[in-house]
Every structure is written in structure tokens, then in C-alpha cells.
C-alpha positions, 0 to 999 in steps of 0.5 A: 359469798357468806362472808361478803360484806356491804358498807352502808350509811344509815341515819338512825335515831341517836337514842335508839342506837344508844339504848340498843348499844347498852343492851348488847354491850357492843359497838355500833356495827356489832349492835346492828348485826345483832339486831338484824340477826334477831329479826331473822330469828323472829322470822324463822320462829314465825315460819315454824309457828305457821307449820303448827298442826301441819307436820306430824312427827312420830317419835318413840320417846324411849328410843330417843332418850337412849 
């Protein structure tokens, strides 16, 4: 199901889309996918930040460097 696709129709501000396409250097579909993936990464980072100070990790740095 990971490769399932959904066809949608959206109305977007033309200038916003133009700027986003300039940033990505990609077409419309790839630019929108890149934006959705960026939103997903942002959410994951926020979830990780919420764990700050709650997870204790006990590592031996010398052992991990080998």
C-alpha cells in the first residue's frame, strides 16, 4: 500500500507554487511531494524534541567509535 497514489485537484496561489518550484527545481507534482515530505520531517523533529530529557541513553563512546 506504500506505493498507492491518489489523484487530487487543488487550487494553489500561483506565486507560491512558482517560488516553491524555483526552490526545488522540480515540476509541480515533485514540488508538492517535497513539501509534504518536509512537513512530515518537521513533525518527526517536533516529536523527538518533545522527548528531550525523558530518554536516558547510556553509551560507552569509546566502544561505539570502534
